[in-house]
C-alpha positions in Angstrom: -26.4 22.7 -11.0 -25.7 26.2 -10.0 -25.5 28.9 -12.6 -22.9 31.7 -12.1 -22.9 34.8 -14.3 -20.2 37.5 -14.2 -21.2 40.5 -16.3 -18.1 42.5 -17.1 -17.5 45.6 -19.2 -16.3 43.6 -22.2 -17.4 40.0 -21.7 -20.0 38.0 -19.8 -18.7 34.8 -18.2 -21.1 32.0 -17.5 -20.3 29.0 -15.3 -22.2 25.9 -14.3 -21.2 24.2 -11.0 -22.0 20.6 -10.3 -23.4 19.6 -6.8 -19.9 18.8 -5.5 -18.7 22.4 -6.4 -16.8 21.5 -9.5 -16.9 24.0 -12.4 -18.5 21.7 -15.0 -18.9 24.1 -17.9 -18.1 27.7 -18.7 -19.0 30.0 -21.6 -18.3 33.5 -22.6 -20.3 36.0 -24.7 -19.7 39.7 -25.4 -21.4 42.3 -23.2 -23.9 44.3 -25.2 -26.5 46.6 -23.7 -28.2 46.8 -27.1 -29.2 43.2 -27.0 -32.7 42.4 -25.9 -33.7 39.9 -23.3 -35.0 37.6 -26.1 -31.6 37.7 -27.8 -29.8 36.8 -24.6 -32.3 34.0 -24.0 -31.6 32.6 -27.5 -27.8 32.8 -27.0 -28.0 31.1 -23.6 -30.2 28.3 -24.8 -27.9 27.7 -27.8 -24.9 27.5 -25.5 -26.7 25.1 -23.2 -27.9 22.9 -26.1 -24.4 22.8 -27.6 -23.0 21.5 -24.3 -25.9 19.0 -23.9 -27.0 20.6 -20.6 -30.7 20.4 -19.7 -31.9 23.8 -18.3 -34.0 21.9 -15.8 -30.8 20.8 -14.1 -30.2 24.4 -12.9 -31.6 24.8 -9.4 -30.0 28.1 -8.4 -28.2 31.1 -9.9 -26.1 34.1 -8.9 -25.1 37.2 -10.8 -22.4 39.8 -10.5 -22.6 42.8 -12.8 -20.7 46.0 -13.5 -23.2 47.1 -16.1 -26.4 48.3 -14.4 -28.3 48.3 -17.7 -27.9 44.5 -17.8 -28.8 43.7 -14.2 -32.6 43.7 -14.9 -32.1 42.0 -18.3 -30.2 39.0 -16.9 -32.4 38.6 -13.9 -35.4 38.2 -16.3 -33.4 36.0 -18.6 -32.4 33.6 -15.8 -35.9 33.5 -14.4 -37.4 32.8 -17.8 -34.9 30.1 -18.9 -34.4 28.3 -15.6 -37.4 29.3 -13.5 -35.1 30.5 -10.6 -34.6 34.0 -9.1 -30.9 34.7 -9.0 -29.0 36.2 -6.1 -27.5 39.5 -7.2 -24.2 40.4 -5.6 -24.5 43.8 -3.8 -24.9 45.5 -0.5 -26.5 43.1 2.0 -25.2 39.9 0.4 -22.9 37.8 2.6 -19.4 37.4 1.1 -17.3 36.0 3.9 -14.9 39.0 3.8 -15.3 42.3 5.6 -15.4 45.4 3.4 -13.4 48.3 4.7 -14.2 50.8 2.1 -15.2 54.5 2.5 -18.2 54.1 0.2 -19.1 50.4 -0.1 -21.7 50.9 -2.7 -19.0 52.2 -5.1 -17.0 49.0 -4.9 -17.5 46.9 -8.0 -18.9 43.5 -7.4 -16.2 42.1 -9.8 -13.6 43.1 -7.2 -15.5 41.4 -4.4 -16.1 38.1 -6.1 -12.5 37.6 -7.2 -11.3 38.5 -3.7 -13.7 36.0 -2.1 -12.4 33.2 -4.4 -8.8 34.1 -3.8 -9.2 34.1 0.0 -11.0 30.7 -0.1 -8.5 29.1 -2.5 -5.2 30.6 -1.5 -5.8 32.2 1.9 -5.2 35.8 3.2 -3.3 38.1 3.2 -3.0 38.7 -0.5 -2.9 41.3 -3.3 -5.0 40.4 -6.2 -4.4 41.9 -9.6 -7.3 41.5 -12.1 -6.4 42.2 -15.8 -9.6 43.0 -17.4 -11.0 46.1 -19.3 -9.5 47.9 -16.3 -6.6 46.6 -14.2 -7.5 46.5 -10.6 -5.4 45.9 -7.5 -7.3 44.5 -4.6 -5.9 44.1 -1.1 -7.2 41.7 1.6 -5.3 41.6 4.9 -4.7 38.7 7.3 -8.1 39.4 9.0 -9.9 38.7 5.8 -10.7 42.4 5.4 -10.9 44.1 1.9 -9.0 47.3 2.7 -8.9 48.9 -0.8 -6.7 49.0 -3.8 -6.0 50.8 -7.1 -7.6 51.0 -10.6 -5.9 51.8 -13.9 -6.4 51.2 -17.6 -6.3 47.6 -18.9 -3.8 46.5 -21.5 -6.3 46.4 -24.4 -7.9 49.6 -23.2 -4.5 51.4 -23.3 -3.8 50.2 -26.9 -7.4 51.2 -28.0 -7.0 54.6 -26.3 -3.8 55.3 -28.2 -5.4 54.5 -31.5 -8.6 56.4 -30.7 -7.0 59.5 -29.3 -4.2 60.0 -31.9 -4.4 60.7 -35.7 -1.7 58.3 -36.9 -1.1 55.6 -34.3 -2.5 52.2 -35.4 -4.3 49.6 -33.3 -2.0 46.7 -32.8 -2.2 43.2 -31.4 -1.2 42.5 -27.8 2.1 40.7 -28.6 5.3 41.1 -26.5 8.1 42.4 -28.7 11.6 40.9 -28.6 13.2 44.1 -27.3 12.2 47.4 -25.8 13.8 49.7 -28.4 11.5 49.1 -31.4 12.2 50.0 -35.1 8.5 50.2 -36.1 5.5 52.1 -34.7 3.5 49.0 -34.1 6.4 47.4 -32.1 7.0 50.7 -30.3 3.4 50.7 -29.1 3.6 47.1 -28.0 6.9 47.8 -26.2 5.6 50.9 -24.4 2.3 49.4 -23.4 3.4 45.9 -22.3 6.7 46.7 -20.7 5.1 49.9 -19.2 2.4 47.8 -17.6 4.9 45.4 -16.2 6.8 48.2 -14.6 3.5 49.8 -13.3 2.4 46.5 -11.7 5.7 46.0 -10.0 5.8 49.6 -8.7 2.2 49.6 -7.4 2.7 46.2 -5.7 5.9 47.5 -4.0 4.0 50.6 -2.7 1.1 48.5 -1.5 3.4 46.2 0.5 5.2 49.2 1.9 2.1 51.1 3.0 0.3 48.0 4.4 3.3 46.2 5.9 2.1 43.1 4.0 5.6 42.3 2.8 4.9 38.5 2.7 1.4 38.7 1.1 0.7 36.4 -1.8 0.4 38.1 -5.2 -2.4 36.6 -7.2 -3.4 37.4 -10.8 -6.6 36.8 -12.7 -8.0 37.9 -16.0 -7.2 36.7 -19.5 -4.2 38.9 -20.0 -2.4 38.1 -16.8 0.0 35.7 -18.6 1.3 38.5 -20.8 2.7 40.3 -17.8 3.9 37.1 -16.1 5.7 35.9 -19.2 7.8 39.1 -19.2 8.6 38.9 -15.5 7.3 36.2 -13.1 5.6 38.5 -10.6 2.7 36.4 -9.4 2.5 33.6 -6.8 -0.7 32.2 -8.5 -2.6 32.8 -11.7 -6.2 31.7 -11.8 -8.5 32.8 -14.6 -11.6 31.3 -13.1 -11.6 33.3 -9.9 -14.7 35.3 -10.7 -16.9 32.3 -11.3 -15.5 30.5 -8.3 -16.1 33.5 -6.1 -19.7 33.6 -7.3 -20.2 30.0 -6.3 -18.8 30.6 -2.8 -21.1 33.6 -2.3 -24.0 31.6 -3.5 -23.3 28.9 -0.9 -23.2 31.6 1.8 -26.6 33.1 0.8 -28.7 30.2 -0.5 
């Protein structure tokens, strides 16, 4: 089996791919730079044991990370638990798409791996919206070139920022209110954040299509919160929450 690890700002996604390329198992744990390698080893072994997967069945691994402090930690953890040296997504690793970015080293590997999977599964051109800790817009043209995009606050990050940066506004759940004009502070926050993000996504997508001429590009969404936006207004051609793990597997095959 091939182990794929996507280290995000909030969560770490872990996937195990069978020899035929099927995602056999996936897990999730919180990202925490304060955890030691031993703690991550214990967590990983517990997850493997719970799923009745023998660590000896893992013959290769690949890692994508947006937290530099965890790069070395997880390389060591994977080497210790499985006895394999993982591929780490970065400059010099084959991806199958050309990167047209002014400063390629600045481009987050999370944006690369999801774009790789989207191109493989749905074909280019496309605009990929990833709803994570940040919301990213990623544009791949018909020549399979990553030509850039946009980054803004994520849904949860926006609500947390309102609560943290104000004296009286509470932290609320991400639930779509029945109407825009709310009669309570909590509902007003939900209305402003959720309906505001829907409007933001639509406007940015319109601008991208106009600037690039990609008027018929597929609009793909990933990330756990994509359904909140799509439930308000069906914007997306495809929603695929497993793109990051699928992209890691595709990159592993290119570089093994």
